[in-house]
C-alpha positions, 0 to 999 in steps of 0.5 A: 499500500502507497503511504504517500496517498492522503485518505479522508472518511466521513469529514475525517483525514485518516492515515492510509492504513488505518482502519476507517470503514465499518465492515458491514458498510454495503460498499464493502458487503456488496459493491453498493456505492459508486466512484469518481477519478479524476486527474491532479495536475499542479495540486488541482483537481481537473474537470470536477464539475462534470465528475460530480455531475457522473457522480450523482447519474451513477448514485441515482441509477443505483436508487440511491440517495442524492449526494452532499457535494458539500461534503465531498468539496470538503474533503477534496479541499482536505486531501489537496491541501499541503505540498501539491501534487504535481501528478496523481489521481484524485478519488471518492467514493459514496457507499450506502453505508451501514447495510446488512449482509445480503443485497437488501438496503437500510435506510442508512447514512451514505458513508463518503471518502476520498483519497488522492495521491500522486502517481507517474505520468503515463507513458507514451503509447501503450498496448492494448489486449482484447479479453475474452469477456463481453460487457452486458449492455443491458445490465442493470447498471450499464453506464454507472461508475460502480464500485463492483470493479472485480471483472475489471480486476480479473480483465486488467491483468489477464492484458497485463500478463500479455504485455498490454497495458489496458484491456479491451472489451466487445459487448454481447453483440460483439461490437466494440466496447471499451477498456477497464478504466478508459473509452476506445478511439478508432480513426478509419479513413482519416476520421476518428470514431468512437462507440456510442454509449448504447454499446454499454460503455461507460461514458468518460468525462475525457471521452466527452471532452475529447469529442467535444474539443475536436469538434470545436477546432474543426476534427469530426468525431462519428459515434458509431456501432463498431464491429470488433474486427474494426481494431484490425483494420484502423489506421490509428487507435487511442484510448482516454482516461482521466489519467491517462488524457489521449494516450496512443495505442502502438500495438493491439494484441500481435498488431503493431500499429502506428502513432498517427497524425490524427491520434497525434493532433487529438492529443493536442487538442486536450492537452491544450485545452485542458490546461486553458479550461481546468473546469470545463 
C-alpha cells in the first residue's frame, strides 16, 4: 500500500493504513456504491464539475440518495491541501452506508471516502489486449461508475500478463465497447470514430471532452457502433481516461500500429485546452 496516499473518510483525515470503514458498510459487503476518479495536475483536480454530475447519475442509477457535494468538496480540499501533488489521482467514493449482509438496503447515512496521491505520468503509448469476456449492454448498472470492479480487475490482470497496458471488451453483440478504465477511439479513412453510449460503455469525462473539443477545433468525431474487427483494420487507435488523457495505442494484441497524425492532433487539442480550461 502506498503510504503517500491521503485519505479522508466521513469528515476526518485518516492514515492510509488506519481502519476507517465499518465492516458492515454496504460498499464493502456487496459493492453498493459509486465513485469518481479525476486527474490531479499541479495540485488541482481536473473537470471536477463534470465528475460531480456523473457521480449524481451513478447514484440515481443505483437508487441511492443524492450525495452531499458540500461534504465531498471538503474532503477534496483536505486531501489536496498541503504539498501540491504534481501529477496524480483524486478518487472519491460514496457508498450506501451500513447495511445487512445481503443485497437488501437499510436507510443508512451514506459513507464518503476521498483519497488523493501521486502516480507516474502515463507512457507515451501503450499496447491493448482484447479479453475473452464481454460487457453486457443491457446490464442494470450499464453506464454507472460503481464500486463493483471485480471483472475489471480480472480483465486487466489478463491484459498485463500478455504485455498490455489495458484490456478491451466487446459487448454481447460483438461490438467494440471499452477498456477496464478507458474509452476506445479508432481512426478510419482519416476520421475519428468511437462506440456510442448504447454499446454499453461507461461514458468517460475525457471521452466527452475529446469529442467536444475535437469538434470545436474542426476535427470530426463520429459515434457509431463498430464490430470488433475494426481493431484489425483501423489506421490508428487511441484510448482516453482521466489519468491517461489521450493515449496512443502502438499495438492491439499482436498487431503493431503507428502513432498517426490524427491521434497526435487529438492529443495536442486535449492537452492545450485542458491546460486552458481546468473545469470545463
